[in-house]
N, C-alpha and C positions, 0 to 999 in steps of 0.2 A: 504493501500499500503507499500510495507516495504521501510524503511528509510534508508538513503545511504548518507553518510558524503562528506560535498566536497574535504577533503583529498583523501579520498578513489576515489573518481572521478579521480582527478586528479591522483592519484597513476595509478588507470588504463587505463587512457589515456598514459599516458609516457610508462609504458608496452605495448599496443597494438602497439607504434607509434616504438619501439626498436624492434617488431616484424617484422614488416614494413622495417623499415632499415636495419635489417640483412639479410632478403631477397634478399635487393639487393646490399648489401657490396661487394661479388665478381665482380659484373658486372662493365663494364666499360659503358659508357655514350652511345655508338654506339650501345651496346645490350639494353641498356634502350630505345631506339627511335626506333628500330629494329621492321619490321612487320614481325612478323613469320608465320602466321596463319590469314586467314579472318575473321574468327570465333573468334581469340580473340583480345583484345585491346593489342596496345605497352605498356609495362612497365610502360613508362613516362606520358600515360592519364591515367593508373591506379591510380598512383600517385598523379598527379594534382588534378583528382575527386575526391580521398580522400579527399584532402585539400579542394576543392572548395566545398565538401558538407558539411563540416564539419564547413566551414566560411559562407555558407546560411543559417544554423541550429542554432549553437551555438554563432557566431556573429552577422550574420542579423536580423533572427527572434527573437530572446531570448534577445539578448544585443541591438538591435536596430539601430545599428552601420553599416555605407555605407560601400561597400565591397574595398578590398584595391585595384582591379582591375577589373572594373563593367563589362568588356564586358568579361570577362574569362568564364561568368556562362555559355552561351550559347556553349561551346564547351565540355563543361562538363556534359552536358547532356546527360544523358545514352536511354531516351526517341528518343529524335532527334536525334541525331548522331548513326548511327548503327555500329558495331565493324568494318568492313571491310573499314569504311572512317575515322576511327581517326586518322590513320597514316597522314593523309592529313592535320589535321587541324591545325591552327596558335597556337597549345596549348604551354607552356610553360619547358623549357627544361635544360639540365643539371645546373649550378650554380644557373640561374634563380628560376626553379623550386626548387630545396633544400630551397632556401631564402626564397618562397612563402611558402611553408610545416613549416617551425621554425614561419615567419611573423604570420602567422594563429594561429597557436599554442598558440604562446604568448598574442594573443588580446582574444581566446578562454579562458586562463587561467583568463584572468583581470577582462573577463563577468561572469566567474563562481562566484569569490570571491564576486561578486555583489549583485547576485540573492538569493531568497530563493527557496530552493529546496525539504522542508519538508513534511510529507504524507499529511497535509492538506492545502495547497498551493491551490487557486482556479485553476489557469491552469493547463490544464490538460499535457502539454509536461513539466512542472517541477514537478507535484505533484510528487514524491517521485524520482525523477533524471529521467523520464522518457527519456526526450529526449537525455539523456548523456548515457544512454543505449541502446539506438537507433543507437549512434551514432559509439558506440566502437562496438555493432554487425557489423556495416557495414565495419570499418576497417577492422576488423579479416577475414568476409568473401570475401573483397577483396584480404587479404592475399592468400585463398584459390585458388580465379581466377587467381592471381597471380602466384599460384605454377602449376597449369595446363600449362602457357605459360611456366614455367621454364622446365617443364618435355623434351620441347623442343628445351633446348640449350645444347650442346655440354658441357660435362666436366662440369656443374656446380654442388656445392657441399654448399649445406645448411650449415649455421653454424652452427645452432639449427638442431637435429634430434630427433624430437619426439618418444618417445618408443613406438612400437607396443602393441595392445593386445595380451592376448596370443592366439596362433594356437591352434586348436584343438591337442587333442595326434594322432601321424601320423597314419594314416589308419583307424580310426574310421568312418569316413564320416558323414554326417548331418542326426541327427534322427529329425521324427518329433514329436510336443507334440499338443496335444488337446485342444482346447479353448471350453469352453462350450458356447453356444447358449444362447441368451436372450437380457436385454438391457445392453449397454456398452456405459461409457460416454467418450466423444473423446471432444479433443480441450484444449485450456487455461484457466484458470479459470480467474476471473475478477484480482486478486492479483497476485503483480510483473510485469517483462516486457513480453511482448509477443508481437508476430507483430499482425496488424489488423485481417491478413486470419486464423490465430490460432483461433479465437473466433466469435462468442460467442460458449462457453461448452456447450452441447447439448448431449443426447441421442440417441444414436441408437440403431435398432434392427436386431440383427446379427444371422444366422443360426452357428451350431455348424459348426467347419472346424480344419484342421489341417494345422501348420505351420512347416518349416524348422527350427530347434534350432539353426543353424549357417548359413551365407552365403554359395553359393555356391562355390566350392572349385574350383581351378585350377586344377587342377587332373579331377573331374568332366568332368569341361568345357572342357579338352583337349579329354576326350573321347567322347564327342558331336560333336568337331570339326574332328578328324577319322571316325564317320561311318556316321554324315550329311551331310561334306562335308562342313560346312560354314566356314566364312573368321574368322581369329585369334582376338583376342582382340588387339584394336591400342595398338603400340608400341612393339606385339609378333614377333619374327622371327624362322624361324626352323633353327636347329642348327643340324644335322647330323640328328638322331632319337629323338632330344628332341626339346626344344624352349628354347627360351631367350629373357630378356626383354631387349628393347636397348632405353630408357627411357634416358635421358640426356646425349646420346650418348655413355653407358653404354653396356654391353654382357651378362649379371647376368642369370645366370640359373633361370627357372621361378619355383618356391616354389610349388611343388605340395597341400601342407596342408593348404595354403593362399587362401583368399577370393580371386574368379576371379576379376576384376577391369579394366577401360577401356571399358565395353561394352555399347552396346545400347540400349534404350527399347526394340527395334525389336530385339536384338540377345537374350535379356531373356526371352521374349515372346516365342522367336523359342526353345529356350531348355526348358523352362517350358514343352510346347507341348511335345516335343521331349522324357521326362521324364514322360510323363502321368500324368503330375502336371497342376498348373498354378500359375500366377503371386497373390498374395496376394493384396487386394483391401488395400489403406490407412486405414480406419476403424478397416479392421484386422488387420493389422500391428501396430496399435496403442493399440488396445485393448490386441495383445498377447504381448506388449512390455516389460510385469512386468517378463516375462520368456525366451525373448530370450537372447541368446548367442552373444558374438562378435560382440554385436554394438559398430561401431567409426573406422571401419577400411576403410570403404566402405560405400558410399551413396546407399542405395538399391531403386531399381525400383517397383511402384506398377501399379496396373491397372490401378489405379484413373489418370480422368482428371482433372485437374486445375480446381475447381470449389469454389465458396463460399459457407461458409457455411449459414445455415438457421440465419436470423437473422443479417447478417454481416455489418458493416458501417465502412466505411475506416476511416483509424486514422495512423499516423497524414496527409498524402497527398496520393491521390489516385493513381499516378501513383506507388508507391511500389507493392499495389496486383491486383489491379481491371482491369487494363488495360491487364492482364494475364490471366483473366479467361476465361474459354472456352476449346474448346476439342483439341486446336492445343498443348499445355503443357501436360505431364505426372508428376506424384507428385513422389519424393521420400522422402525417410526417412533415420532417425537414424542420420549418419554424418561418414566421412571418418577418416583416419588417417592426414588428411591437416586442418581437422576441429579443432578449437580451442574449448577446453572442454566447455567452457562459452555459446558456443554457442549453444551447442548440448543438445536438451530435447525432452520429446517423442512426444510431438505435433509439434515441429517443423518441417514445410512443405517446403522440395526444391521443385524447378518443372525446366526442361528444354523440350527442344523439342525432341522427341523419337528416332529421329535419331544422337543424340549427343554421342559422346565416350571421349573426351577428356576430361571430367569431372570424377573423383575418384568414378565411379559408378560400383557396382556389384547388386548382388539380391540373394533371397532366395523365394523360391517357397511354394505353398501352394497347398490345395486339400480339397475336400468338401466330409467327408463320407457317402458311400453307404447308 
């Protein structure tokens, strides 16, 4: 297990928190507490959940300390509290919420100073700083969830604008690359940080296939809309003969060369059928990932249900992955413009309901050679 210093962990915790606070800096308390959608938490809940989850793992579990406010945990339990109910819970708000974020972080750093996180530590939560890596990823993933809601806030302008991956040259369209069949290794190795659902690494036997070199573009999706008569992506509206993106209350012309975003799995599957192709399996996506271009602008739907890998073992808690396994959720791979780079890796498995479009989701197509 790769070792990491306590100073580096503290710096990364601070950097993640800075990102979180920058997201909400342009907003007032009313906007933080407002329920914008039944499928998204109010931002105040997300902030309290970030702090409470940190307190649970880095202060209570690792530091064996009592919680600052023992009654809070049940209100920030993501499994027990569906998103549509979170705005009515007696959660922390305004100045009290900000104070809780600061107080938890102060205790977190006190505990960090007292523990051993070396590569040979017996506790697997501390070994190599695993639990700190998990909490960093948790906060950064919630940043992306918060950005899903911030798409709905008229006039919102983020303080930090991450550069987008380079678009393919105009008019080139998607080319397909061939991937040989045979044995391919899938999943994360035992070294370094990964979530339990990415493990264990295992081999799969794949038939030869072809996969788009880039995600499906807005231009290609517009052609699909016009020929198939299907609905446009979320936030798109007609403007004369063209289309505009209305996210954050703006009316920006849709860039034809960028990957289409805010489409559901059903939308992606329908496009693939219309194009005479199919969605790749998540195993095909990962096997082809060394050859894929433009990864990191949209999450990419696959045809796969979110299932456990052979030999799966839940760690460090069953509710992270195991309760979602089955045929209800579809797997997305890659990462989006809203995903912090440290969270992205070829083995990372995102998942969501196939009807969801508020996520930063697109797709690329695959086909099986005749």
